[in-house]
Residue, then its C-alpha position, 0 to 999 in steps of 0.5 A: m513358193q516353199e522357199l518364200v514361205d520358209f523365209l517369211n516364217g524365219l523372218i516373222w518368228s525370229p528370236a527377237l519376236i518370240y521374246l518380244c511376245l513374252a516381254a509385252g505380256l509381262f509389261y501389261s501384267l505389271q501395268t495391270k498389277f496382274v489383272q489375270v490373277r487379281l480378277f480371275k473370279e470376276m472373269y468367270t462370273l462375267l461370262l454369263s452376264g450382259k445381254n445382247s441388244k440391237q447394236g451388240i451381242s452378249s459377253f458370252q456370244a463375244l467369248s464364243v466368237s473369239l474362241s471359234g477363232r482360237v480353238g481349232t488346228g492350233n490346239i491339236a496340230g499346233v500342240a503336236a508340232a510344239i512337242g515334236f520339235g520343242g520337246p515336252g518342255a514346250v508345253f510349259w512355255m505355252w502355259v507361260v505365254a497363256f498366263l502373260g498373254a491373258a493380260t495382253a488380251y485384256v488390254e487389247s479387248t478393253l481398248a476395243q470396247v473403249y473406242k468402238e463405234v456404232d455403224g449401220g446400227q451395230y457396234r464396230g471396233g478393233p485394233a484398226y479403230y483404236l490405232e487411228k484414234v490413239t496414234g492419229q496415224r490413219w495409214y497405220a490403221i489402214l495397214f493393220a486392217v489390210a493385213t488383218i483382212a489378208a490374214c483372216g480372210l485368206l491365209l488363216p482359213g487356208i491353213q485351217s482348211n488344209s488341216i481339216g482336209n488332211g484329217i478328213e482323209l485320214a479319218f474317213g478316206s480320201g476317195a478318188f483323186i481329181e486333177t484341177g488347174m492347181g494340182v491333183f487333190s483328193q475328192a475328200k479335200i475338194m468336198t471339204g473345201m466346198l463345204i467350208v466355203l458354203m458354211l462360212g459364206f452363210i454364216i459370215f454374210g449373216g453378220v455378227k449376229r448370225i456368227a454369234n448365234f452359231t458359235q455360242v452353240v457349236v464352240p462350247f459343245m465341241a470344246f467340252a466334248y473334246v476335253l471330256i474325251v481327253v479326261v477319259i484317256i487321262g483316267l485310263h493312265i491316271t498313274e502316269l499323270p505326276s510323271i507327265f507334269m515332272m517331264i514337262v517342267g523338267d524338260a522346260f529348263s533342261p539344257m540337254a533337251g534344248v531350252g531355246a527350242a522349248i521356249g521358241w516352239g512353246v511361245k510360237r504355238g502358244v501365240y498362234s493358238n490363243e491369238a493374244g496380241q494378234g488383234t483378232g479377238p478385239h473385233a468380237a470384243a468390240a461387238a459386245e454389249v457391256e456396262h464397262p469396257a473392262q468387263q469384256g477385257l476380262v472375258q477375253a482374257f479368260s478365253v486365253y485360259i480356256d484355249t491354252l490352259l484347258v484345250c491345248s493342255a488336254t491335247a498335250f496330255v494325250i500326246l505325252i501319256t500315249g507316248a506319241y511325241n516319240v513318233h516320227g512325224v507326230g502331228e494332227a494326222y497321228l493324233v486323229q488316227n490314234v486317239g481312237a485306239e484309246i477310246a472307241a472305234n469312232g475316236p478318229g472321226f470325233t477328233q477330226l470334228a473337234v479340229d473342224 
């Protein structure tokens, strides 16, 4: 199984795809005349605009739903992996892919609004809808829909759940080990998995309205609280901040550090985290009630900035300031354990809650 995963990972994340992600973002940036810069002020003002209706949700709720998928393991474990394998310069390329990816997110989310439909009294839309209508190839839309269901319904939740379980073990202890038909797992992991299933089932089967109502409260609070903790840590090491920026930029173009590794890991983890171009954000965007399709496109573009330029950068600064990137096996586990040493005794628990 491990060999299959490694093969698929190498196939999917080939150098060609890495540069294709950058090229696509640059193409959309040029076509929209860098909308992610020109209309940045409008992005911010649109966050709280619009209201929900019987058919749709508000712009802020759509933003919260999309951020609930974007902000998570990729912002902590993903950043740690990018720095661990690609060096500090990987952070710079995460910023680049976020800047270019904002244009991609704008385009895909605007299209979701343009081609959305009313189904069962609520808005429905996303890449599968506009792929069929734009290309006329129904099989293409079905293929994308099946791949999305497999990824978002099975693969991605599995990755997130495993990461949460590992962090719970480190933050609160593993408890007893129990033998199951799939292997031996700790009590902490089993209980975590069961709790996640129950919570997701309750939220998802309540429809987009319940998802939106839940995420609009939880996501902003956790993101703000996590960034606030990071600001405290940075404040304790404020004199080191200029050298950290110089390290990131210098390492991004340093032949000695390995430019290719920095670009590769920065792009891979950046795309995994902000999901720009993956086709996941447009589903939430299509459900929004807005006056013009481009308004939701701008909101979703701003969500890429929040995810990568804010939350991912916060994690990166903590890792680099504390010197954690020089530790063998750096990852979410190390971060969960050691952030507490910088702030308070309950730091590991809070960091794990941020991942959850």
